[in-house]
Wavefront OBJ file of the C-alpha trace (Angstrom):
o trace
v 9.911 -2.698 11.754
v 9.316 1.168 11.988
v 9.273 3.880 9.024
v 12.472 4.991 10.522
v 14.040 2.128 9.217
v 12.681 2.309 5.887
v 13.882 5.843 5.636
v 17.489 4.890 6.746
v 17.818 2.253 3.774
v 16.634 4.750 1.635
v 19.464 7.282 2.567
v 21.870 4.680 2.053
v 20.437 4.032 -1.630
v 20.432 7.883 -2.317
v 24.033 8.501 -1.017
v 22.827 10.227 2.306
v 25.242 8.350 4.618
v 25.630 10.815 7.069
v 22.007 11.325 7.445
v 21.637 7.501 7.598
v 24.131 7.396 10.580
v 22.443 10.326 12.443
v 19.204 8.838 12.122
v 20.549 5.372 13.521
v 22.513 6.832 16.189
v 19.403 9.161 17.209
v 21.612 12.189 16.846
v 20.003 15.872 16.614
v 19.340 16.814 12.979
v 19.863 20.184 11.281
v 17.068 22.133 9.995
v 18.040 20.951 6.328
v 18.386 17.196 7.633
v 14.953 17.496 9.300
v 13.465 18.993 5.975
v 14.947 15.841 4.210
v 13.501 13.175 6.327
v 10.174 15.062 6.499
v 10.520 14.689 2.626
v 11.166 11.097 2.697
v 8.326 10.262 5.058
v 6.029 11.989 2.768
v 7.703 9.747 -0.132
v 6.797 6.895 2.297
v 3.286 7.785 2.268
v 2.977 8.426 -1.051
v 4.452 4.753 -2.251
v 2.441 2.953 0.216
v -0.830 4.452 -1.131
v 0.312 3.860 -4.724
v 0.851 0.305 -3.846
v -2.503 -0.161 -2.313
v -4.530 1.546 -4.794
v -2.453 0.579 -7.703
v -0.581 -2.542 -7.294
v -1.249 -4.597 -4.436
v -4.999 -3.935 -2.999
v -4.695 -4.251 0.770
v -7.605 -6.280 1.738
v -9.624 -5.912 4.925
v -12.933 -7.406 5.884
v -15.222 -6.003 8.495
v -18.536 -7.244 9.964
v -21.504 -5.251 9.338
v -25.285 -5.430 9.840
v -27.321 -3.951 7.257
v -30.533 -5.331 6.052
v -32.133 -3.821 2.488
v -30.572 -0.410 3.482
v -27.701 1.640 2.297
v -24.200 1.571 3.944
v -22.053 4.474 4.029
v -18.439 4.336 3.257
v -17.737 6.841 5.882
v -19.191 4.439 8.308
v -16.526 1.612 7.669
v -13.506 1.761 9.608
v -11.095 2.274 7.071
v -10.993 4.612 3.820
v -12.187 2.541 1.114
v -10.553 1.932 -2.481
v -12.707 -1.110 -3.762
v -15.659 -3.295 -2.827
v -14.561 -7.091 -3.611
v -17.542 -8.745 -1.825
v -20.506 -8.477 0.490
v -21.744 -12.019 2.370
v -24.668 -12.706 4.491
v -25.470 -15.249 6.873
v -24.199 -18.829 5.677
v -21.401 -17.088 4.149
v -23.767 -16.319 1.018
v -23.222 -13.385 -1.411
v -25.413 -10.662 -1.217
v -26.037 -8.553 -4.013
v -25.297 -4.804 -4.222
v -25.117 -1.516 -6.040
v -21.901 0.348 -5.542
v -22.297 4.311 -5.708
v -19.570 6.817 -5.223
v -20.327 7.314 -1.215
v -22.235 4.424 -0.553
v -23.524 0.784 -1.200
v -27.062 0.106 -1.694
v -27.090 -3.296 -0.262
v -30.385 -5.845 -1.361
v -30.174 -8.402 1.130
v -29.008 -9.016 4.695
v -25.267 -8.237 4.979
v -23.121 -9.351 7.640
v -19.444 -8.615 6.240
v -17.609 -6.736 3.584
v -14.322 -7.394 2.318
v -12.820 -4.449 0.667
v -9.433 -2.985 -0.260
v -8.322 0.600 1.885
v -6.142 3.330 1.514
v -3.485 3.263 4.584
v -3.192 6.250 6.939
v -0.163 8.579 6.845
v 2.442 7.336 8.531
v 5.208 9.081 10.896
v 8.704 8.544 11.460
v 8.313 6.349 14.458
v 5.198 4.432 13.259
v 5.364 1.236 12.893
v 4.880 -0.678 9.339
v 2.556 -3.459 8.449
v 3.605 -5.311 5.511
v 0.784 -6.405 3.576
v 1.269 -8.817 0.581
v 4.480 -9.891 1.003
v 6.264 -6.775 0.579
v 9.689 -5.670 2.119
v 11.618 -2.806 3.256
v 13.636 -2.993 -0.107
v 10.438 -2.235 -2.144
v 9.370 0.506 -0.281
v 13.190 2.106 -0.294
v 13.323 1.625 -3.965
v 10.046 3.674 -4.323
v 10.939 6.222 -1.878
v 14.174 6.861 -3.664
v 12.570 7.230 -6.849
v 9.848 9.523 -5.566
v 12.887 11.716 -3.332
v 15.270 11.942 -6.392
v 12.463 13.186 -8.715
v 11.357 15.843 -6.101
v 15.166 16.980 -6.253
v 15.386 17.163 -9.820
v 17.252 14.270 -10.571
v 15.067 12.333 -13.060
v 17.736 10.049 -14.460
v 18.468 8.608 -11.160
v 15.031 8.455 -10.130
v 14.398 6.286 -13.276
v 16.303 4.086 -12.261
v 15.286 3.489 -8.736
v 11.638 3.687 -10.499
v 12.647 0.552 -12.343
v 14.075 -1.478 -9.465
v 10.696 -0.741 -7.753
v 8.138 -1.596 -10.665
v 9.989 -4.997 -11.241
v 10.026 -5.713 -7.601
v 6.237 -5.069 -7.627
v 5.661 -6.856 -10.812
v 7.613 -9.986 -9.368
v 5.151 -9.927 -5.852
v 2.112 -9.614 -8.238
v 2.587 -12.658 -10.535
v 0.516 -15.849 -10.086
v 2.291 -18.474 -8.120
v -0.170 -20.978 -8.290
v -0.019 -24.446 -10.432
v -0.463 -23.596 -14.025
v -2.950 -26.094 -15.712
v -3.448 -26.459 -19.507
v -6.098 -27.764 -21.185
v -6.521 -31.359 -22.081
v -4.979 -32.321 -25.398
v -7.964 -33.573 -27.710
v -7.533 -35.709 -31.019
v -9.259 -33.810 -34.092
l 1 2 3 4 5 6 7 8 9 10 11 12 13 14 15 16 17 18 19 20 21 22 23 24 25 26 27 28 29 30 31 32 33 34 35 36 37 38 39 40 41 42 43 44 45 46 47 48 49 50 51 52 53 54 55 56 57 58 59 60 61 62 63 64 65 66 67 68 69 70 71 72 73 74 75 76 77 78 79 80 81 82 83 84 85 86 87 88 89 90 91 92 93 94 95 96 97 98 99 100 101 102 103 104 105 106 107 108 109 110 111 112 113 114 115 116 117 118 119 120 121 122 123 124 125 126 127 128 129 130 131 132 133 134 135 136 137 138 139 140 141 142 143 144 145 146 147 148 149 150 151 152 153 154 155 156 157 158 159 160 161 162 163 164 165 166 167 168 169 170 171 172 173 174 175 176 177 178 179 180 181 182 183 184 185
């Protein structure tokens, strides 16, 4: 799946059928149409980062080798949002203190699990779907952002509501629900 496919679906949602068909056929675009496509790609990047930072964290586990020292966030492969755990040898938790730009690790750390912000994508880049996300959810969010940029706030609210409901359904707990045993008083 490519960003282009999500942009095509979003074009159908916002009533840009002509632009959608031109993108499907790889036809040349006018300057105005190219501006709209660029805006849609920016909307995709906004929605992708909003999902990763606010709703469904994109988790990544990275191998490190730090012993009673400081781990700068800039040394990690991805742009960090939150640290979830730091593990040592034998998969034991390692204590750490979190600061704005680094972690102070108290022990010998072998791996770190953290949430990250995805990189900005271009029109022909591949999309990785984390946490069960689908192109439909991205298209809802992109339609909302795009219509908001165009000044159509009433239409944007409709798409935002669909977007938020879809994210809510994805984020709810699906495991078995256990109630405490009954007791006689």
